[in-house]
N, C-alpha and C positions, 0 to 999 in steps of 0.2 A: 779363420773360417770356423774354426770354435766360438770366437767370439759372436760372429755374427749369428750363427746359430741357437747361441745361448740368449742375446737380444731378440732375438725371433720370438723363440719360447715364453722368456719373459714378457714379450709384446701380448702374445696370445694368450697367455696363462693373466695377464693383465685385463685382456680384453675380454677374457671368458669369466674373470669376476666381475668384470665391469654388467656383463650380461645376466650374468646370474642376479645380481644388484638392482637390474633393472627390472629383469623379470619378477624379482621377487615385491619391488614394489609397487610393479605395476599388479601384479595378486593381491597385493597388499589393497591397493587403490580400489581393484575392482571389487575385492570382497567388501570394502567399507563403503562403496555405489548399490554394491546388491544390498547391502546391508539395510544404508538409508533409504531405497528405494521399497523395501521390503516394511519399514519402517513407515514410511510415509504411507504405503498402502494399507497397512495394519490402522494406521490411525485411520486414515481416510473410512476402510471398513466400520471400524466401532464406530467414527463418527455418522456412518450413513444406518448402521446398526441403532446408535442412538436415537437418532430422528426419527428412523421406522419406530422405534420401540414409543418414541414419543409420542409421535403422532396415534400409535394403536391404542397408546394410554390415553391419548386424549380423545380421541375415539370411543372409548368403552367409558370412560369418564360422560362423556354426553347421553351416553344411551342409559347410564345408573340414573341420572340427573335426571334424564326423561321417563323414566322407569317412577323414581320416585316423585316427583311432579302428578303421574298420572293414579299413582297410588293416594297420592293426598288428596287429588281433586275425586277420586272415587270415595277416601275417608269423610271428604267434607260431606259429599253428596250423601253418602249413609246418615252421616250423624246427622244434618240437617233435616231430613226424612226421618230418623227416631225421634229426635226433640218435635216433629211437630205430629208423629206420633202418639205422644205422651203427653204432650198438651191439650190434644183432645180429649184424650182418655181422663184427663182432669178434669176436662170442661163436664163430660157425661158423668164422674163420679161427685159434681159437685152437683150437677141437677140430681141423681140419685139421692144425694143426704139431702137435699131439701124435698124431695118427693118422699122417701120410704124412711126417714128419719125427724121428722116433722117437728115432735117436740125439743131434741136437741139440738136444731137447725133454729129452732125459734131460741132458745137459749142463746145459740151464738150471734143473733142478732139484736136481741139485749147488751151481748157484751159488746158489739158494735156501737150501739147505741150508746153504752156509759164511755166507750171512748172516745165519742166525738165530743159527747157532752162535756167532757171532761177537758180535753184539747180545745175546744175552740171557747173560748172566754166572753161569751156573750151569752145575756138571759133567755133570749127568743132563738130558738132553732127553729129546722125544716129537715123534714128527714124522705128521703126518696126512695122507694123499693120497687121492685117490678108488678105485675099485673096480679100475679098469683101471689106475693107475700103480702100485698097491697090487701087482698081480699079477706086473706089470716089474720091481718092485724085492725082493720078499720073500726069494727065493734068492739075492741079490747083495748085499744090505743091508749087511753088514759091511763088503766091499769097497767099498762106494759111499760109507759113513762116513768110514773111512778116509783117501780120497782127499779127501772133501771138507772135511770138519773132523776132522783128525787131535788126539786130544787130550779128545775129548770123545766123552764116553756117551749114543747118540742111538739111542733105541728105536723102530721100527717101529710104530705104533699098528695093533691088529690090525682094528681095526671101521675099514671106511673111509667117510669123509667124502662128503656131495654136493656136489662142486665140479667144473667144467668141466675145471678143469687146478692145476697149481701145485701149494703143499707149504704148509702150517700149521705153525708149530715152536711150541712151550709148553716151557715148566720141568714138570718132573713132577708137580705140584701145580694146574696152569694157570692160578697169579696173573701168570704173565709168558706173552705170546705175541707170536709175529710173523707177520700175516697174507700170508701170498703167494700165494694162491689167483688164480684168475681174477677170483674177486668181491671180494676183498678189495683187490687192487693197481686196479681197475677203481673202485670207491668211495673208494679216497684219490685217486686221479688225475682224480677223475668231472670236477670244476671245469675242468681243465688240459684235458683229454678234449672237454669240451664245445666251450670256447671253438675249441679247433683244428679242433672240425666245422664249427662257427659261421663261425670266419674260411672255412674253404675250401668252403664251400656255399652259403654266403648273402654275399657280397663288400659292404661299405658300401655301395658306389652300390647295391647290389639290394635293402637296405634300409634307403635312407632315410638314410643319415648314422648311423644307431644308432638307429633308430627301436623275444628272448627275450626 
């Protein structure tokens, strides 16, 4: 009888041990499953958060870029307006120079004539000026040419040209010409004048470091 009881006790002990092992194994498996589920949930949350952040960053970046484009367009418009205003002022200054400082202006015309006579290697040339300067020069043209370009035969065109000031010198056949009118010189210097105006009126710090 004792043997039977001992055997039962052994079987029960073994059963309890196995039950404990299975329970511990089940707990470990459960903990592992819970951990895996938690890790997957965390990864999914991190992924969704990253996606949301990425979308938010993209929206913010687009807003920043749109703001920069609007600012650049505004600066371009402002720059263009200022450049146009300065070009009008240059024209007004040229008119004032030709009107109020006649002696200096006539000397400038002589320099233009000398420059043209030297640049165009022809003996016979034609000079063209506007109506105001034509009236000033027609009576003293011979002396004017003799002083500015001795040795050259330069005729003052009878028909004035439409220009603010300055002088256009050309060969008799018109194949060679040097445009020293205000408009001609401004056109040749346009890019340089434009850059000077921009540098003076819109420093790099105001323009966003190079955002015309």
